[in-house]
N, C-alpha and C positions, 0 to 999 in steps of 0.2 A: 051680382055682377057676373056677366058671362064673358069670358075671354076666349076668342076663337083662335085656334092654333093649327098649323099644319107644317110639314117639312120634317127635317131630321136634325137632331142635335149633333154638332160636329164631333167626330171621333178623335180628332187630333188637332193640336195647335202647333204652329211654327215656333220654335224656341231658339234662343241664342245662347251658346255655350258660355259658361262662367269665364270671366276674364281674370287672369292671375298675375298681371304685372301692371305697374304704374308707369305711364309714359313720362318722358322727360321734357316734352314740349307740348303745349296746348294753350288755351286762352281764356280770357274773360271777355266776353261778348262785345263786339264792336257794333252790333246791330241792336241796341237798346238794353243790353244787359246791365248797364250802369244804373238805369232807373230801377230795374228789378232788384238789383243787389242792395240799393239804398233802403228799400222798404221791406225786403224779405224778412228780416229779423224783427220788424216792428209789427207785422200782421199777427193779430191775436184772434180776432173773430171776423171782422169784415175789413177787407183791404180798402174799401171805399171810405171807411170811417177814419182812416189815418190822415194826420195833418200833413199837408203838402206846402203850406205857406213857409217860405224860407228855403225851399229845396227845388220846387218845380221851376222849369224855364218858361212855361207858357200856361195859359188857362186850360188848354186842351191836353196837357200831359196827364197821365194817370196810371194807376196800377190796380189790378183786381186780384184778390187772393182767393184761394180754393174755397174758403168758407162762403165767399160771395156766390159761387155758382154750384156748390155741391148739391143743393136742393133744387136747382133750376132744371125743369124738364127740358131735355134736348132731344129732338127727333133724330138729328144727325150730328156728327162730330163738327162739321163746319159751322154750326150755330154757336160754337164756343166764341167766335169773334164778335157775337152780338153783345158780349159784356162790354165792348167798346162803344161809348155813346155815339149814336147816329149811324151805326153800321148794321147792314142787313145781309144775311146769307140765304140764298134761295137755291133751287135746283130746277134745271130744265131737261134733265135726262135721267139716266139710271143712278142708283145709289152709290156706285163705285167711282163715279166721275167727280172731278173737282166741282165745288159749288160756284155759283155766280154771286158776286159781291157788289154791294152798293155802299158808297160813302161820299159825303160832301158833294153831291150832285154828279158823282162818277158812276156810270155803269162800268164797273171795273172788269167786266167780263169774268175771267177766271183769275184776276189778280194784278193786272198790268201796272197800276199805280199805287199798289199797297205792298210794301216790303214786309215779309214775315220770316222769322227765324225760330229755330228750336235750340235752346241753350246756346244761342249765338251762331248756329249753323244755318246758312240761308236755305230757304225752301223754294222760292220762286225759280222758274226755269225759263231762261231766255231762248228765243228762236225755237219755241216748242211746236210740235206737230199740230196742236189744236188751238193754242192761244198764247200770245206773248205774255211772259211773266207768269205762266201757268202755276197756280197755287192750290195744291192738293193737300188738304189737312187730314185725310182719312187715315194716315199712318200714326197719328197722335192718339194716345190713350188718355182721355180726359181725367181719369181718376188719379193720375200721377203728375198732373200739372199743378205746380205750387202757386205760380203767379202768371198773370198776363200783363206785361208792361207795354204801354202804347204811347205814341206821340202822333200828332196830326201836323200836316203841312211840311214843307221842305226847309225847316229851320235848324236842323241838327247837322253838324259837319261830319259826324261819324257814320252816317248812312248815306248811300248813294243811289244806285239804280233802283227804280220802281218805287221810290218813296215820296213822290209829289203829293199824294193824298194823305199819306201817313205810313206808319210802320209799327210793328209789334213784335215782341219776343215772348215765346212760351218757355217758361223756366220750369224744369223738371225737379221734383223732390230729390234730395240726396238720401233721405231716410224717411220712412213713414212712421207715424205714431203707432199704428197697428197694421199688421198684415191682414189681408182679406181675400175672400173668394166670393163671387156673385154670379148667380144664374138669373137671367131675365127672359121672360117669354111674353109674347104679345100677338095681337091680331096680324093677319097677313103672313103667317109662318115665320114670325120673328123669334129668333133665339140668339141670345148673346151670353157668352161666358167670359168673365174677366177675373184675373187674379193678380195680386201684387204682393211681393215679399221683400223685406229688407232686413239685413243682419250684418254683424261685424265680419269683416274679412280682411286679412292681411294688414291689420292696423287701421283700416278705414271702413267705409260703409258701402255695401253692395245692395243695389235695388234691382229687382227683376219683376217685370210685368208682362203678361201675355193676354191676348184677346182672340176669341173666335166668334164669328157672327154669321148667321144665315137670315135672309129676309126676302120675302116675295113682294111685300107691299100690297096696296089696294088695286093694282093695275090688272087689267084683263090679261095682258101678257106678263107673267110673273117676272119680277126682277131677277129672281134666282141668284141673289147675291151670296157669294162665298168669300168671306174675308178672314184672313189670318194675320195676326199682328203681334209683335213682341219687341221689347226693348230691355236693355240692361245697362246700368250706370254704376260705375265705381268712382268713389271720391275719397280723398284722403287729405287731411290737414297736417302738413309737416312742420307747422309753426311759422317758418319763414316763407312758406309758400303753400298754396292750395292747388291740388291737381285733380282733374276729373277726366273720365273717358266714358263716352256714351256710344252704344251700338243699337241700331234699330233694324228690324226685318219686317217687311210687309208685302203681302200679296192679296189681290182681290180679283174676282171675276164676276161679271154681271150682264144681264140683259137690260135694254133701255126702251122705255116708251118716251120718245122725243115729243116736242110740242106738236099739237094736232090742230087741223084747220077747224075753225068754229062752224063753218058752213056744213061740215059733215056731221057735227053734233046736233045742230039745229034741225037738220033734215031727218034725224033719227038713224042715219046710216052708221053712226059711230057712237059708242058709249063715251061718256065724259072721261073715263079712265081707260079708254080704248087706244088702239094703235093703228097705224097705216102699214108699217113695214115690220115684220116679225124677226128680221135678221139683225137687229141693231143691238149694240152692247160693246163690251170691251174687257180688257184686263190690264192690270198695273202691277209691276213688281218694283220694289224700292229697298235697297240696302244702304246703310250709312254707318260711318265710323268717324267720330270726332273726339278730339282731345284738347284739354285746356290746362294751362298753368298760370297762376296769378301770384305775384308778389305784392308788396306794398305799393310799388310804382309801375311794375311791368306786367303786361298781359299779353299772352301769346295763344293763338288757336290754330290748329290744323284740322282738316276734314277731307274725307273722300266719300263719294256716293256712286252707286250704280242704279240706273233707272231704265225701265223698259215699259212701253206703253203701246197698246193697240186699241183703236176706237172705230166702230162702224156707226155711221149716222146717215140720215136721209131727211132733209128739211123741205125739199120741194117736190118729192114723190115721183112724178113722171113728167116734169117740165122739160128737162134737157134731153132725156132719152125715153120716149114713150114706150119703147119696146122692152128695154132692160130695167128701166127705173133709174133714179138718181142716187142710189146708195153709193157711199164712198167710205174709204178707210183712211185713217190718219195714223201715222206711225212715228214713234220717237224712241230711240235707243241711244243712251249716252253714259259716259262716266264723267264725274266732276271731281276736280281736285282744287284745293284752295286753302287759304289761311289768312290771318291778319295778326297784327301786332300793334300795341299802343304803349306809350310811356306817359305817365302823368306825375306832376310834382307841384307841391305848394311852395310859394315864395312870398317874400315881403319886398315891396318896392316903394321907398319913400313913404312909409307908413300906410301903404296900400297893401291889402291882402289880395293875392292873386293865385289862380290855379291855371297852369298851362299844360296842354296835352297835345301830343303828336301821334299819328298813327298811319298805318298803311295796310292795304289789302291786295290780294291777288286771287284770281279765280280763272280756271281753265275748264271749259266744257268741250269734251271730245265727243261730238255727236256722230256716231258711226252711220246712222240712218235716220233721216227725217223726211217723211214722204206723204204724198196725197195720191190715192189710187181710186179709180172708178171700179166698183165691185157689183156683183150680182150674187145673192146668196152667200156673201162673204168670200167670193172668188174673184180675184182681180182680172179685169179684162182691158184696162187702160191705165198706165202710169202717167199722171200729170206732173208730179214732182217726186224725185227719188234722189236725195242729195246726201252728201256727207259734209259736215260743217265743223270747223275749228273756231272757237271763240275765246279770246283772252281779254280779261278786264283787269286793269291795274288802277288802284286808287290810293291817294295820300291826302291827309288833312292836317291842319293845325288849328287849335282852339285855345282861346284865352278867356278866362272868367275873372273879372275885376270886382272886388267887394269894396266899393267906395266908402261906405259906412254901414251901420247896422241895418239900414233900410233899403239901400240902393245897390243892385247888382247889374253889371253889364257883361254881356257875352258876345264875342265875335269870333268868327272862324272862316276858313276858306277850304274848299275841297277841290281836288283836281282828279279827274277820271279819264282814262284812255282805253278805248276799245279797239282791238284788232281782230280781223276775221279772215277766213278763207272758205269759199264754197266750191265744192266739186259737184256740179249738177249733172243730171241725166242728159240734159241738153247743154252742150258745151258753151253755147252762147250766153247761158245764164250762170256760168261759173265766174269766179273772180275773187279778189281780195282787196282789203283796204283797212283804213283806220280812221278814227276820229276822237277828239278830246273835248272835254267840257270843264269849265272853271265855274264853281258854284260858291259865291260868297254868302255868308250868313251873319245876322246880327240880331240881338234881342236885349231887352231890358226888363227888369222886375223891380217894382217899387212897393215896399211894404208900408202901407198907410198906418197900420196898427198890427198888433199881434193877431188880429182877427180878419184883416182885409189886406189883399195884395193885388196889384195891377200888373199887367204884362203888355209889352209891345214886341212883335216879332216880324222879321222880314228875312226872306231867303230865296235863293235860286236852287232849283233841282232839275231832274230830268227822268225820263225813262228811255231805255234803249228800244229800238225797233228790231223786228226780225231781220237778221242780216241777210237772209235770202232775198228780201226786198231791196236791199242795197246793191246786190249783185245782179238782179234781174234786169234784162233789157228787152226780152221778148215774152209776151204772155204765153205760158206753156200750153194753154188750151186752144186759143184762137190764132196764135202765131203773129199777132199784131205787136208793133213796138209799144213799149211802156216806159214811163219815167221811173227810174230807180228812186228809192226813198233814202233820206239821211239815216245814219246809224243812231243818232241821238236826237230826241225831241225834248227841248228845254222847257222849263217852267219857272215861274216866279210868282211869289205870293206874300201876303202879309196877314197879320192877325193882331187884334187888340182884345184884351179880355180882363176879367176880374174873377178872383176867387175869394169867397167869404166863408169863414169858419167861426160862427158866433160862439159855439161851445164844442165840447168833445163829441156831441151826439149829432150835430148838424153840419153839413157842408154843402155848398153848391158853387158852381162856376158858370160863367157866361162868356162866350167868345164870339166875335164877329170876324169874318175872314174873307179874303178874295184870292183867287188863283188864276193866272193866265197860263195857257198851254200853247206852245208853238204849233203843235199838231195833235189832233185828236184821233184816237183809235175807235172805230165804230164797227160793231158787228153787222155783217151782211148775211141775212138769213138765207137768201136764195143761193148763196155760194158756200155757206158753211165756213166763211173766212172772216177776217177782220181787216178792214181797209184803213189806210192812213188818210185822214181828212184835214180840213182847215183848222186854224187855230181857234181857241175858245177862251171864254172867261166865265168864272164861277164866283159868286159871292153869296154869303149866307150867314146864318147865326146858329149857334148851338148852346144848349142848356143841359146841365147835369146836376142832379141833386140827390142827396142821401140824408136820411133821418133815422137814427136809432132811437125810436120812441121810448123804449125801456129795454130791460134785459131780454125780453122774449119777442119783441116786435120791431121790425125794421121795414122801411119803405125806400124805394129808389125810383127815380124818373129821369128820362132823357128825352130831349126833343131837338130836332134839327130841321131847318128850312133852308133850301138852296135854290138859287136861280142859275141855270146853266145854259149858255147859248154859244153858238158859233159867232163869227164876226158880228159884233153888236150892231153895227150900222145896218146889217141885213136882217136883223131880228130873227135869226134862224135857231130853232131849238135843237138840242142834242138828243137824238132818239134814245130812249131808255133811261134818261136822267130823272131820277125820282126827286121830287121837290120836298116832300115832308116825310119825316121818319119820327115815330114816337115809340118809346119803350118804357114800360112801367111795371112795377112788381112789388109784392109785399111778402115777407117771410116771417113766419111764426114758429118759435121754438119753445115748447112747453117742458116743464120739469118732469112730466110723466113719460117723456121719451117721444112724444108726438111732434113732428115737424111738418109744416105745410108751406107751400109757395105757390102763388098765383101770378102769372105773367101775361101782360097784354103787349102784343106786337103789332104795330101798324106801320105800313108804308103806303104813301099816297100814290095817286095816278102819275103817269109819266107820258110825255109826248112820244109817239111811235114813228112819226115822220117829221121832217124839219119845219114845216109850217104850223105844227101843233094841232092840225085839224082832226087827227086821229090820236086818241089817247087810251092808255090802259085804265082799268078800274082800280080803285084803292083796295088794299087787302088788310083786314084786321083779324087777328087770331088771338084766342085766349087759351092758355095751357095751365094745367094744374098738376102740382107734384105733392105727394103725401108720403111720409115715412114714419114708421114706428119702430123705435129701438128698444130692445129689452135684452139684458144680459149681453151675450156675444152675437145676437142676431138682430138684423134690421130687415124689415119688410118695406119695400118701395112700391108705390103705385103712381104711375104717370099717366095723365089723360091729356091728349093733344087735341086741339081744335074742339073744345068742349061744346061749342054751339054749332058744330058741323057746318062751318062756313063753306060756301061753294066758290070761294075766291080763287085766284090764280097765283102761283109762285112767280111766273114770268109770262109776259105777253109780247109778241112781236107782230109787225104788220109788213107783209111782203107778198109777192106773187108765188103761187104754187099751182100745180095741176094734178088732180086726182085721175086715177085710171078711169077711162070712159069720158072724161071732160075733153071738149074739143079745143079749148084755148085756156091759157093761164088765167087765174083769178086772183086779184088782190084781196087779201083776207087777213083777219086776225088769226094768229096761231098762238096757242097757249099750252102751258103745262100746269094742271090744277094742283092746288094744295092738297095734301092728304086729308081724308075725312076724319071724323071722330075716331080716335084710335086709343086703345088701352094697352099698357104694358105693365107687367107685374114682376118684381124682382125680389130675390132673397139673398141677403149678404151675410156672410159669416166672418167675424173678426177674431183674430187670434194673435 
C-alpha cells in the first residue's frame, strides 16, 4: 500500500482550561435527551440491538451507540448523521463548511428542517448568513459521542423550530473507558491528531478532548483546511441531582472548490476536481458553554454561544458582472443565550397510569452582523445586505402519556412558540420588527401486539422559522424593486404509521409509512447563492431499518427509504433536489485476535433538478471499508473510501451560469464530485 502525504503536522491545538466549579443550574435535554438517557445505560455492544418495544413512541424513533459507529469509516464529521436511517450528508464546497443534508425527501440545504443538539444545546442557527437553520457539525469530536438519539417527523412536543423532518441529540460521554491519543495520515495532505482523557476531579468526572486537523483533499485548488477543536465536560452525581457543564472551542479556515459547470469539464478546459474561482473559502469560530442540572422530576439547562463566520462563494462566475465576476461574501457574527426547563411526574388516575410533563424554553440570538457583499479577490465593492438582527424565541409545551393497559399507550401534547424580531438594515426601508406565534398539537398511540411486535400511529403539527430579514424586507436590495415579505413561521403537519418487530435479542427491524405537508418550501437558488421561499408541498414515503447480530463476531444492518416530494400536487411539480431513494447497508466483523472490519454501502438516488422533472441528477453509490487491528495498548486503523473509485457526484444543480469569454448565460449542470479512492492510516494509543 502506498499512502501519499503532504502538508505539515499541526504544531498546536486549541485547549480549554480545566473547570473547577459545579454550576447550580443546568438541564436535562429538552431536544431529545430523554430518548438518549433512557437507553444510555442499556447499550453494551450495539445500540441498534437494544429493545425499543414498550418505550419508543414511533416506529422511526431510535438510538445509536458509539459501538455502532466506532468502526464506521467517515470521510467527514457530518457523516455521523448517516447513522440515522434514510439520512445523507454531502458537501458542495470546502471541508470547513457545513454539510448538505437529505432526509425524507427534503433537500435540507444546511439543516432547515432537521433540529440537532449537543447534550441538549441547540446547534441550528436561524437567520444565518448562508442558510436558514445552518447546521455545522464540524465542532463535534466523534470519538467522544456516546449516543445519537433521533426522532422523525413533527410528533414530539418537546422540540420546536426546525424539527419538521426530524431531530437528533448527540450525547457526550461523561467518562471514557480508556484514555487515548491517535494520529492519522492520508492522501491529499491529510493529518489529524485527536486525544481524549477522563479522570476523577472534585468528586466527579472530568473529560477533556482535543483535535487538530490539516487537509488539502483531491482538489486542484488545495482545501488548505486548518481545524482546531476542543471540549471539556465536568459531571457530578450528588445523589439527589446530577450536574454537568460542557465547554467547546472550535476554529477552522479553508479554501473551497465550489460546484463546477459540466460543460467546462466536457470540453477539457477544466479538470473534474478543478475550480473556476481561486478566491473561495472561509473561516468559522465557535465557542459554547452549557450547564445542566437534573433531579428526579426537574430538568434545567442554560447555555451561551459565540459564533463568527465568513464565506466567499461564486456559483455563476461572470453572469451578473462580466468584468469583476460574481464572487460574494456572506457574514454572520452572533452571540446566543438560552435555556429550558421541564418538570415530569408519574401519577395514577382511576387505575390508569399516566406521566405528565410540562416545559418551556427561551432563546435569544443577538446577531451583530449578518450580511451579503459583492467581492473581487475577497475585497468588498458592493454591500447588498449588512444588517443587525435581534431574534427572540419562546416556547412552552405540555405532554401527557396514558398507559391504558399493558399493551396500549396513548400520548398527546401541545406546543406553543412565539418569535419576535427586529432588523436594522443598511437600507432603512428594509428595517422593521414583528412577531408571530404557532400552536402545534401532537398525538400518538402505541399498541403492543406481543412482546415481539408493536405498532404505532403518530400525528403532529410542526414548523420552521424563516429568515427574519425576509419578513422585514419590502425592497429588493439589489434591483430596488418592491418585494413581498415572507411570514416568520412556515407550518407543517404530518402523520406516520409503523411497526417494530423484535423476534429475538439478535434481530430487530422497523417499517414506517409517513406523509408531511409544508405550508412553504425553502428552495436553493444556485444563480443567487440564496434560498427562496416557495409554494407549499407534500411528501409521502416509506422507511425500513433492520439489524441482525448474527453471532458474537458478526453484525449486519440495512436501511432503505423512498419518498415522493412535490409542490402543489394538482400541478405535479417536483421539488428540485429532493432525493427519492436512499439505501445504507453495512456489516461489522469483530474477531478474537483483535481484528475488526466494517464495510459500508451508501446509495442515494437521482433527484429532479427543475420542477417539471425533465432534468435529473444521477444516482450515487459508494463503498467504504474500515479495518482495525488492536494489540495490547495500540490500535492500527485503516480506512479506504470509495474503494471502487466511483466518479459520481456529491451534489448536482441545474441553473444558468456564464464563464469568462462566453457571450451569454448557459443553462447547465453544476456539480461537486465525490472524493476519489482515498486511504487513511491511523495509530491509536490507549492508556
